[in-house]
C-alpha positions as CSV (number, residue, x, y, z in Angstrom):
1,M,84.3,157.0,163.8
2,E,85.9,155.5,166.9
3,P,85.5,152.1,167.9
4,E,83.4,152.7,170.4
5,D,81.1,154.9,168.8
6,R,79.9,151.8,166.7
7,R,77.2,150.2,169.2
8,R,76.0,154.6,169.6
9,L,75.3,154.4,165.5
10,V,73.9,151.3,165.7
11,E,70.5,152.8,167.4
12,V,71.5,156.7,165.8
13,S,70.9,154.5,162.8
14,L,67.6,152.3,163.4
15,A,66.0,155.4,165.7
16,A,66.3,157.0,162.1
17,D,65.0,154.4,160.9
18,R,61.9,155.4,162.6
19,L,61.0,158.3,160.7
20,F,59.4,156.2,157.8
21,E,57.0,154.9,160.1
22,S,55.7,158.7,160.7
23,V,55.1,157.9,156.9
24,G,53.5,155.0,157.2
25,L,56.2,153.9,155.6
26,R,57.7,149.4,156.5
27,L,60.9,149.2,155.8
28,P,62.1,146.5,156.2
29,P,64.8,145.0,159.0
30,D,67.9,146.0,158.8
31,D,71.4,145.5,160.1
32,P,73.8,149.0,160.3
33,T,76.2,147.4,162.0
34,L,77.2,145.5,158.3
35,M,76.7,148.7,157.1
36,L,79.5,150.3,159.3
37,E,81.8,147.1,159.0
38,H,81.7,148.2,155.3
39,C,81.7,152.1,155.1
40,S,85.0,153.2,154.8
41,P,85.7,156.3,156.3
42,V,82.5,156.3,158.4
43,L,81.8,160.6,159.7
44,V,80.1,161.1,163.3
45,A,78.7,164.0,164.3
46,G,78.4,165.3,168.4
47,R,80.0,163.2,171.0
48,P,77.6,160.6,171.7
49,P,77.7,159.6,168.7
50,V,74.2,162.1,167.0
51,G,74.3,161.2,163.7
52,L,76.7,159.3,161.2
53,A,77.5,159.8,157.5
54,A,78.7,156.9,155.7
55,L,80.7,156.4,152.5
56,T,81.6,153.8,150.1
57,V,83.0,153.7,147.0
58,L,81.3,152.8,143.2
59,D,82.6,152.2,140.3
60,G,85.5,154.4,140.8
61,D,83.1,157.7,142.6
62,A,83.1,158.1,146.9
63,H,79.3,156.9,147.5
64,L,77.3,157.6,150.5
65,E,76.0,155.1,152.3
66,Q,73.7,156.4,154.5
67,I,73.2,159.2,156.5
68,A,71.2,159.9,159.7
69,V,70.8,161.7,162.8
70,R,68.6,161.2,165.5
71,P,65.4,162.4,165.1
72,D,65.4,163.9,168.4
73,H,68.6,166.3,167.1
74,G,66.7,166.6,163.7
75,R,66.2,170.7,162.6
76,R,69.1,171.7,163.8
77,G,71.7,171.3,160.8
78,I,73.4,168.1,161.5
79,G,71.5,166.2,158.8
80,T,73.4,168.9,156.5
81,A,76.8,169.5,157.7
82,L,76.8,165.9,157.9
83,L,76.4,165.6,154.4
84,E,79.6,168.8,153.3
85,A,81.5,166.7,155.5
86,A,81.1,163.7,153.0
87,C,81.0,166.1,150.6
88,A,84.1,167.1,151.4
89,E,85.9,163.7,152.8
90,A,85.2,162.7,149.6
91,R,86.6,165.3,147.4
92,R,89.9,164.3,149.7
93,L,89.7,162.3,149.3
94,G,89.9,162.4,145.1
95,H,86.8,161.2,144.0
96,R,85.4,163.5,141.4
97,R,81.7,162.5,142.1
98,I,79.0,161.3,144.9
99,T,76.1,158.8,144.4
100,L,73.8,158.5,145.9
101,T,70.2,156.3,145.8
102,T,67.3,157.3,148.3
103,F,63.4,157.4,148.0
104,R,62.1,159.5,145.9
105,D,59.6,162.0,146.9
106,L,60.0,161.9,150.8
107,P,60.8,165.7,152.6
108,W,64.0,164.9,153.6
109,N,65.1,162.0,151.5
110,A,65.6,163.3,146.9
111,P,64.2,166.6,147.5
112,W,66.5,167.3,150.4
113,Y,68.8,166.3,148.3
114,A,68.2,168.3,144.9
115,R,68.4,172.0,148.1
116,H,72.1,170.6,148.3
117,G,73.2,169.7,144.7
118,F,72.8,166.5,143.9
119,A,70.8,165.6,140.7
120,E,68.3,162.2,139.2
121,L,71.3,159.8,138.1
122,P,69.7,158.5,134.2
123,E,69.8,154.8,135.0
124,A,71.5,154.5,131.3
125,E,74.8,156.6,133.2
126,W,74.6,153.3,136.7
127,G,78.1,152.0,136.8
128,P,77.7,147.9,136.5
129,Q,78.2,148.8,140.8
130,L,75.8,151.4,141.4
131,A,73.3,149.0,139.0
132,E,74.6,146.1,141.5
133,Q,73.7,148.7,144.3
134,W,70.3,149.2,143.4
135,R,69.1,145.6,142.8
136,S,71.2,144.3,146.1
137,E,68.2,147.4,148.1
138,A,65.7,146.3,145.5
139,K,66.2,142.1,147.5
140,T,66.4,143.6,151.1
141,G,62.7,145.3,150.1
142,I,64.6,148.6,150.6
143,A,61.1,149.4,147.3
144,V,58.7,150.2,149.2
145,V,58.4,153.7,146.9
146,P,59.7,154.9,144.7
147,R,63.5,155.0,144.4
148,V,65.9,157.1,142.6
149,V,69.9,157.8,142.5
150,M,71.1,160.6,143.0
151,R,74.7,162.1,141.8
152,R,76.9,165.3,142.9
153,D,79.9,167.1,141.2
154,L,82.8,167.5,143.5
155,R,84.9,170.3,141.5
C-alpha cells in the first residue's frame, strides 16, 4: 500500500461491505481508516486499487484482518490472488500459520476460506490476542450471524 492508496482502499472496503446487505445483513458502521492504520502489510490489487488484503499479527501468527474486492471487480479471481499473496507474504515474514475471523455461513466467507485450506479453529486453541480480537469484534456488533475463527498452516 502506498500512502496515496488510502482513500481508494477505504472506498474498496466500504463497497465490499455492501455485499452483506444483498443477503439481508446490516453490519455496524465501519471506518476502514483505522484498520489500514494498524495493519501491515496491506497488499493492494490493481491500479487504481480494486482490492486489498490487510495483515497483522496475533499471538505470533499472521492474521488476515480483512480481504476486500470492489463488487464490480468480483468473480475474477482477485480475492483468491489476494488471499494467496497474503499467505505468501506471511510465510515470507516467517509465520507458520495465518488466522482470520469470518461469517460461518456466507458462501464468500467461511466456505470460501475452507476451499482455500483454512479450517475452523476451536476456541480452546485461541491465544489471548485472538480471543481479544473476537471479543472486540463482538463489541462492535459485527456478530449479526454466526462467526468462526479459522486457521491455515503455511508450512
